[in-house]
A tleap script that builds the chain and sets N, CA, C and O, in Angstrom:
source leaprc.protein.ff14SB
mol = sequence {
  NMET GLU MET ALA LYS ASN GLU LYS SER SER
  PRO ARG THR ALA HIE THR ALA SER GLY VAL
  LEU LYS ASP SER GLY ALA SER LYS THR ALA
  LYS SER LEU ALA GLY SER VAL LEU SER GLN
  SER LYS ALA GLY LYS ALA THR SER ALA PRO
  VAL ALA SER LYS ALA ALA ARG ALA LEU ASP
  ASP GLY ARG THR SER GLN SER THR LYS THR
  LEU ALA GLY SER ALA LEU THR GLN LYS LYS
  CLYS
}
set mol.1.N position { -20.993 -10.844 -15.974 }
set mol.1.CA position { -20.449 -10.862 -14.638 }
set mol.1.C position { -19.909 -9.473 -14.308 }
set mol.1.O position { -19.188 -8.869 -15.103 }
set mol.2.N position { -20.262 -8.982 -13.141 }
set mol.2.CA position { -19.860 -7.645 -12.722 }
set mol.2.C position { -18.475 -7.685 -12.068 }
set mol.2.O position { -18.189 -8.581 -11.273 }
set mol.3.N position { -17.624 -6.722 -12.401 }
set mol.3.CA position { -16.291 -6.632 -11.800 }
set mol.3.C position { -16.419 -6.089 -10.386 }
set mol.3.O position { -17.252 -5.225 -10.113 }
set mol.4.N position { -15.586 -6.606 -9.491 }
set mol.4.CA position { -15.577 -6.121 -8.122 }
set mol.4.C position { -14.989 -4.721 -8.091 }
set mol.4.O position { -14.038 -4.421 -8.812 }
set mol.5.N position { -15.552 -3.878 -7.264 }
set mol.5.CA position { -15.077 -2.499 -7.127 }
set mol.5.C position { -13.863 -2.488 -6.203 }
set mol.5.O position { -13.899 -3.061 -5.115 }
set mol.6.N position { -12.780 -1.827 -6.645 }
set mol.6.CA position { -11.607 -1.710 -5.795 }
set mol.6.C position { -11.878 -0.727 -4.675 }
set mol.6.O position { -12.523 0.302 -4.874 }
set mol.7.N position { -11.388 -1.050 -3.519 }
set mol.7.CA position { -11.522 -0.174 -2.368 }
set mol.7.C position { -10.574 1.000 -2.518 }
set mol.7.O position { -9.620 0.947 -3.295 }
set mol.8.N position { -10.841 2.062 -1.767 }
set mol.8.CA position { -9.889 3.162 -1.741 }
set mol.8.C position { -9.236 3.183 -0.365 }
set mol.8.O position { -9.767 2.620 0.592 }
set mol.9.N position { -8.077 3.837 -0.272 }
set mol.9.CA position { -7.344 3.908 0.980 }
set mol.9.C position { -8.142 4.688 2.012 }
set mol.9.O position { -8.764 5.702 1.697 }
set mol.10.N position { -8.117 4.206 3.241 }
set mol.10.CA position { -8.802 4.920 4.315 }
set mol.10.C position { -7.998 6.169 4.674 }
set mol.10.O position { -6.797 6.222 4.409 }
set mol.11.N position { -8.637 7.165 5.268 }
set mol.11.CA position { -7.896 8.360 5.691 }
set mol.11.C position { -6.769 8.015 6.664 }
set mol.11.O position { -5.699 8.622 6.615 }
set mol.12.N position { -7.001 7.062 7.530 }
set mol.12.CA position { -5.968 6.674 8.506 }
set mol.12.C position { -4.753 6.061 7.799 }
set mol.12.O position { -3.611 6.369 8.139 }
set mol.13.N position { -5.006 5.201 6.824 }
set mol.13.CA position { -3.915 4.586 6.081 }
set mol.13.C position { -3.202 5.622 5.217 }
set mol.13.O position { -1.978 5.581 5.091 }
set mol.14.N position { -3.937 6.532 4.632 }
set mol.14.CA position { -3.328 7.609 3.841 }
set mol.14.C position { -2.437 8.480 4.726 }
set mol.14.O position { -1.381 8.935 4.287 }
set mol.15.N position { -2.855 8.711 5.958 }
set mol.15.CA position { -2.047 9.480 6.911 }
set mol.15.C position { -0.747 8.737 7.227 }
set mol.15.O position { 0.323 9.344 7.276 }
set mol.16.N position { -0.842 7.424 7.440 }
set mol.16.CA position { 0.354 6.610 7.680 }
set mol.16.C position { 1.288 6.691 6.482 }
set mol.16.O position { 2.499 6.849 6.644 }
set mol.17.N position { 0.732 6.584 5.283 }
set mol.17.CA position { 1.533 6.654 4.063 }
set mol.17.C position { 2.241 7.996 3.943 }
set mol.17.O position { 3.410 8.053 3.560 }
set mol.18.N position { 1.547 9.061 4.264 }
set mol.18.CA position { 2.142 10.393 4.216 }
set mol.18.C position { 3.334 10.493 5.170 }
set mol.18.O position { 4.374 11.056 4.826 }
set mol.19.N position { 3.166 9.943 6.360 }
set mol.19.CA position { 4.247 9.961 7.344 }
set mol.19.C position { 5.455 9.174 6.876 }
set mol.19.O position { 6.592 9.589 7.095 }
set mol.20.N position { 5.217 8.044 6.234 }
set mol.20.CA position { 6.314 7.217 5.719 }
set mol.20.C position { 7.074 7.975 4.634 }
set mol.20.O position { 8.304 7.945 4.599 }
set mol.21.N position { 6.349 8.650 3.756 }
set mol.21.CA position { 7.017 9.401 2.692 }
set mol.21.C position { 7.871 10.542 3.234 }
set mol.21.O position { 8.874 10.908 2.622 }
set mol.22.N position { 7.487 11.102 4.365 }
set mol.22.CA position { 8.244 12.196 4.975 }
set mol.22.C position { 9.428 11.702 5.805 }
set mol.22.O position { 10.318 12.482 6.144 }
set mol.23.N position { 9.441 10.403 6.134 }
set mol.23.CA position { 10.475 9.821 6.987 }
set mol.23.C position { 11.722 9.506 6.167 }
set mol.23.O position { 11.697 8.621 5.312 }
set mol.24.N position { 12.805 10.222 6.424 }
set mol.24.CA position { 14.035 10.001 5.658 }
set mol.24.C position { 14.651 8.635 5.942 }
set mol.24.O position { 15.476 8.163 5.161 }
set mol.25.N position { 14.270 7.996 7.035 }
set mol.25.CA position { 14.801 6.683 7.369 }
set mol.25.C position { 13.958 5.525 6.872 }
set mol.25.O position { 14.313 4.366 7.089 }
set mol.26.N position { 12.854 5.816 6.211 }
set mol.26.CA position { 11.973 4.753 5.719 }
set mol.26.C position { 12.632 4.030 4.544 }
set mol.26.O position { 13.357 4.638 3.756 }
set mol.27.N position { 12.372 2.739 4.439 }
set mol.27.CA position { 12.960 1.933 3.369 }
set mol.27.C position { 12.346 2.281 2.015 }
set mol.27.O position { 11.283 2.897 1.936 }
set mol.28.N position { 13.036 1.874 0.957 }
set mol.28.CA position { 12.516 2.078 -0.395 }
set mol.28.C position { 11.195 1.342 -0.569 }
set mol.28.O position { 10.270 1.845 -1.207 }
set mol.29.N position { 11.117 0.149 0.003 }
set mol.29.CA position { 9.872 -0.623 -0.096 }
set mol.29.C position { 8.730 0.120 0.567 }
set mol.29.O position { 7.643 0.229 0.000 }
set mol.30.N position { 8.973 0.638 1.779 }
set mol.30.CA position { 7.934 1.367 2.508 }
set mol.30.C position { 7.482 2.583 1.708 }
set mol.30.O position { 6.285 2.859 1.621 }
set mol.31.N position { 8.423 3.305 1.128 }
set mol.31.CA position { 8.074 4.500 0.360 }
set mol.31.C position { 7.306 4.141 -0.917 }
set mol.31.O position { 6.389 4.859 -1.316 }
set mol.32.N position { 7.680 3.046 -1.544 }
set mol.32.CA position { 6.968 2.597 -2.736 }
set mol.32.C position { 5.524 2.230 -2.403 }
set mol.32.O position { 4.597 2.618 -3.114 }
set mol.33.N position { 5.343 1.485 -1.322 }
set mol.33.CA position { 3.998 1.105 -0.902 }
set mol.33.C position { 3.197 2.336 -0.488 }
set mol.33.O position { 2.005 2.433 -0.781 }
set mol.34.N position { 3.854 3.278 0.194 }
set mol.34.CA position { 3.170 4.499 0.618 }
set mol.34.C position { 2.675 5.285 -0.584 }
set mol.34.O position { 1.555 5.796 -0.575 }
set mol.35.N position { 3.497 5.385 -1.611 }
set mol.35.CA position { 3.078 6.088 -2.825 }
set mol.35.C position { 1.886 5.423 -3.485 }
set mol.35.O position { 0.972 6.093 -3.965 }
set mol.36.N position { 1.904 4.101 -3.504 }
set mol.36.CA position { 0.780 3.365 -4.082 }
set mol.36.C position { -0.494 3.599 -3.288 }
set mol.36.O position { -1.557 3.846 -3.858 }
set mol.37.N position { -0.380 3.519 -1.972 }
set mol.37.CA position { -1.556 3.710 -1.113 }
set mol.37.C position { -2.109 5.130 -1.266 }
set mol.37.O position { -3.323 5.314 -1.346 }
set mol.38.N position { -1.237 6.124 -1.306 }
set mol.38.CA position { -1.712 7.503 -1.457 }
set mol.38.C position { -2.378 7.718 -2.815 }
set mol.38.O position { -3.356 8.458 -2.915 }
set mol.39.N position { -1.860 7.082 -3.847 }
set mol.39.CA position { -2.472 7.250 -5.171 }
set mol.39.C position { -3.856 6.622 -5.220 }
set mol.39.O position { -4.647 6.922 -6.114 }
set mol.40.N position { -4.146 5.753 -4.263 }
set mol.40.CA position { -5.430 5.072 -4.221 }
set mol.40.C position { -6.361 5.675 -3.175 }
set mol.40.O position { -7.366 5.066 -2.807 }
set mol.41.N position { -6.027 6.866 -2.702 }
set mol.41.CA position { -6.908 7.510 -1.726 }
set mol.41.C position { -8.196 7.996 -2.394 }
set mol.41.O position { -9.171 8.321 -1.716 }
set mol.42.N position { -8.191 8.041 -3.695 }
set mol.42.CA position { -9.402 8.322 -4.481 }
set mol.42.C position { -9.813 7.021 -5.159 }
set mol.42.O position { -8.956 6.241 -5.575 }
set mol.43.N position { -11.093 6.787 -5.273 }
set mol.43.CA position { -11.594 5.546 -5.879 }
set mol.43.C position { -11.167 5.448 -7.340 }
set mol.43.O position { -10.944 6.462 -8.002 }
set mol.44.N position { -11.060 4.246 -7.820 }
set mol.44.CA position { -10.777 4.032 -9.223 }
set mol.44.C position { -9.372 3.564 -9.525 }
set mol.44.O position { -9.118 3.090 -10.632 }
set mol.45.N position { -8.461 3.676 -8.597 }
set mol.45.CA position { -7.090 3.224 -8.806 }
set mol.45.C position { -6.950 1.819 -8.239 }
set mol.45.O position { -7.675 1.438 -7.321 }
set mol.46.N position { -6.014 1.053 -8.788 }
set mol.46.CA position { -5.767 -0.300 -8.301 }
set mol.46.C position { -4.265 -0.527 -8.204 }
set mol.46.O position { -3.488 0.091 -8.931 }
set mol.47.N position { -3.866 -1.407 -7.311 }
set mol.47.CA position { -2.459 -1.750 -7.127 }
set mol.47.C position { -1.978 -2.565 -8.323 }
set mol.47.O position { -2.640 -3.514 -8.743 }
set mol.48.N position { -0.833 -2.194 -8.862 }
set mol.48.CA position { -0.258 -2.929 -9.979 }
set mol.48.C position { 0.325 -4.255 -9.495 }
set mol.48.O position { 0.559 -4.438 -8.301 }
set mol.49.N position { 0.555 -5.164 -10.418 }
set mol.49.CA position { 1.125 -6.467 -10.076 }
set mol.49.C position { 2.507 -6.347 -9.423 }
set mol.49.O position { 2.763 -7.044 -8.441 }
set mol.50.N position { 3.413 -5.489 -9.929 }
set mol.50.CA position { 4.720 -5.381 -9.283 }
set mol.50.C position { 4.628 -4.858 -7.841 }
set mol.50.O position { 5.352 -5.330 -6.964 }
set mol.51.N position { 3.758 -3.906 -7.599 }
set mol.51.CA position { 3.601 -3.370 -6.239 }
set mol.51.C position { 2.949 -4.414 -5.345 }
set mol.51.O position { 3.317 -4.535 -4.176 }
set mol.52.N position { 1.997 -5.164 -5.864 }
set mol.52.CA position { 1.359 -6.227 -5.083 }
set mol.52.C position { 2.387 -7.282 -4.689 }
set mol.52.O position { 2.360 -7.788 -3.567 }
set mol.53.N position { 3.282 -7.612 -5.599 }
set mol.53.CA position { 4.343 -8.574 -5.305 }
set mol.53.C position { 5.269 -8.047 -4.214 }
set mol.53.O position { 5.661 -8.782 -3.308 }
set mol.54.N position { 5.615 -6.762 -4.314 }
set mol.54.CA position { 6.460 -6.131 -3.301 }
set mol.54.C position { 5.762 -6.136 -1.942 }
set mol.54.O position { 6.398 -6.366 -0.913 }
set mol.55.N position { 4.465 -5.885 -1.942 }
set mol.55.CA position { 3.690 -5.881 -0.702 }
set mol.55.C position { 3.668 -7.270 -0.072 }
set mol.55.O position { 3.820 -7.409 1.142 }
set mol.56.N position { 3.479 -8.291 -0.893 }
set mol.56.CA position { 3.462 -9.667 -0.378 }
set mol.56.C position { 4.809 -10.037 0.230 }
set mol.56.O position { 4.862 -10.661 1.290 }
set mol.57.N position { 5.897 -9.654 -0.435 }
set mol.57.CA position { 7.235 -9.932 0.118 }
set mol.57.C position { 7.448 -9.200 1.431 }
set mol.57.O position { 8.051 -9.747 2.354 }
set mol.58.N position { 6.961 -7.970 1.526 }
set mol.58.CA position { 7.108 -7.190 2.763 }
set mol.58.C position { 6.366 -7.870 3.914 }
set mol.58.O position { 6.858 -7.899 5.042 }
set mol.59.N position { 5.193 -8.412 3.629 }
set mol.59.CA position { 4.423 -9.085 4.674 }
set mol.59.C position { 5.099 -10.380 5.128 }
set mol.59.O position { 4.971 -10.773 6.288 }
set mol.60.N position { 5.815 -11.041 4.225 }
set mol.60.CA position { 6.506 -12.285 4.554 }
set mol.60.C position { 7.817 -12.059 5.303 }
set mol.60.O position { 8.316 -12.966 5.970 }
set mol.61.N position { 8.370 -10.871 5.196 }
set mol.61.CA position { 9.662 -10.559 5.811 }
set mol.61.C position { 9.473 -10.213 7.289 }
set mol.61.O position { 8.749 -9.273 7.618 }
set mol.62.N position { 10.104 -10.948 8.156 }
set mol.62.CA position { 9.977 -10.731 9.597 }
set mol.62.C position { 10.538 -9.410 10.086 }
set mol.62.O position { 10.261 -9.001 11.213 }
set mol.63.N position { 11.321 -8.737 9.259 }
set mol.63.CA position { 11.923 -7.465 9.675 }
set mol.63.C position { 11.067 -6.256 9.325 }
set mol.63.O position { 11.430 -5.128 9.660 }
set mol.64.N position { 9.960 -6.466 8.670 }
set mol.64.CA position { 9.103 -5.376 8.206 }
set mol.64.C position { 8.454 -4.654 9.379 }
set mol.64.O position { 7.930 -5.288 10.294 }
set mol.65.N position { 8.492 -3.324 9.347 }
set mol.65.CA position { 7.880 -2.518 10.416 }
set mol.65.C position { 6.362 -2.600 10.346 }
set mol.65.O position { 5.792 -2.981 9.324 }
set mol.66.N position { 5.724 -2.240 11.436 }
set mol.66.CA position { 4.262 -2.296 11.490 }
set mol.66.C position { 3.633 -1.343 10.481 }
set mol.66.O position { 2.634 -1.687 9.849 }
set mol.67.N position { 4.199 -0.158 10.320 }
set mol.67.CA position { 3.612 0.789 9.361 }
set mol.67.C position { 3.730 0.255 7.936 }
set mol.67.O position { 2.815 0.436 7.132 }
set mol.68.N position { 4.844 -0.399 7.613 }
set mol.68.CA position { 4.997 -0.971 6.273 }
set mol.68.C position { 4.019 -2.119 6.071 }
set mol.68.O position { 3.468 -2.281 4.982 }
set mol.69.N position { 3.799 -2.915 7.111 }
set mol.69.CA position { 2.813 -4.005 7.014 }
set mol.69.C position { 1.413 -3.441 6.779 }
set mol.69.O position { 0.635 -4.008 6.012 }
set mol.70.N position { 1.091 -2.333 7.433 }
set mol.70.CA position { -0.207 -1.691 7.239 }
set mol.70.C position { -0.368 -1.264 5.786 }
set mol.70.O position { -1.405 -1.501 5.167 }
set mol.71.N position { 0.673 -0.633 5.254 }
set mol.71.CA position { 0.623 -0.176 3.869 }
set mol.71.C position { 0.558 -1.349 2.902 }
set mol.71.O position { -0.170 -1.301 1.911 }
set mol.72.N position { 1.316 -2.397 3.186 }
set mol.72.CA position { 1.314 -3.580 2.323 }
set mol.72.C position { -0.069 -4.227 2.298 }
set mol.72.O position { -0.558 -4.620 1.239 }
set mol.73.N position { -0.686 -4.334 3.455 }
set mol.73.CA position { -2.031 -4.907 3.518 }
set mol.73.C position { -3.034 -4.080 2.741 }
set mol.73.O position { -3.887 -4.618 2.036 }
set mol.74.N position { -2.925 -2.774 2.875 }
set mol.74.CA position { -3.828 -1.888 2.140 }
set mol.74.C position { -3.614 -2.031 0.634 }
set mol.74.O position { -4.572 -2.113 -0.135 }
set mol.75.N position { -2.354 -2.060 0.227 }
set mol.75.CA position { -2.050 -2.198 -1.200 }
set mol.75.C position { -2.600 -3.512 -1.754 }
set mol.75.O position { -3.128 -3.546 -2.865 }
set mol.76.N position { -2.477 -4.579 -0.989 }
set mol.76.CA position { -2.962 -5.882 -1.469 }
set mol.76.C position { -4.495 -5.917 -1.557 }
set mol.76.O position { -5.040 -6.570 -2.447 }
set mol.77.N position { -5.185 -5.239 -0.664 }
set mol.77.CA position { -6.648 -5.240 -0.752 }
set mol.77.C position { -7.137 -4.418 -1.936 }
set mol.77.O position { -8.296 -4.532 -2.334 }
set mol.78.N position { -6.265 -3.595 -2.499 }
set mol.78.CA position { -6.624 -2.750 -3.632 }
set mol.78.C position { -6.072 -3.279 -4.941 }
set mol.78.O position { -6.098 -2.586 -5.958 }
set mol.79.N position { -5.573 -4.505 -4.919 }
set mol.79.CA position { -5.043 -5.152 -6.117 }
set mol.79.C position { -6.189 -5.404 -7.098 }
set mol.79.O position { -7.329 -5.635 -6.694 }
set mol.80.N position { -5.873 -5.356 -8.367 }
set mol.80.CA position { -6.883 -5.639 -9.395 }
set mol.80.C position { -7.443 -7.029 -9.151 }
set mol.80.O position { -6.692 -7.983 -8.945 }
set mol.81.N position { -8.753 -7.139 -9.175 }
set mol.81.CA position { -9.411 -8.415 -8.881 }
set mol.81.C position { -9.402 -9.293 -10.102 }
set mol.81.O position { -9.910 -10.414 -10.060 }
savepdb mol mol.pdb
quit
């Protein structure tokens, strides 16, 4: 059985992640997800279980900003299959 290939971050999502990392007002969760997404801008990297869990919690939280939701979604699509 062949393993599914993990996707890499799109340039647009990587740009969003870069902006979040530069934002001094961004939450720790947002910055953590941004770092994960940026590390996956090259193929071959996958989201770890702890980061995937953090991403899922961010998506469930009604207070999460749109940029953090974007990063969380990207991180979850890059989770190890």
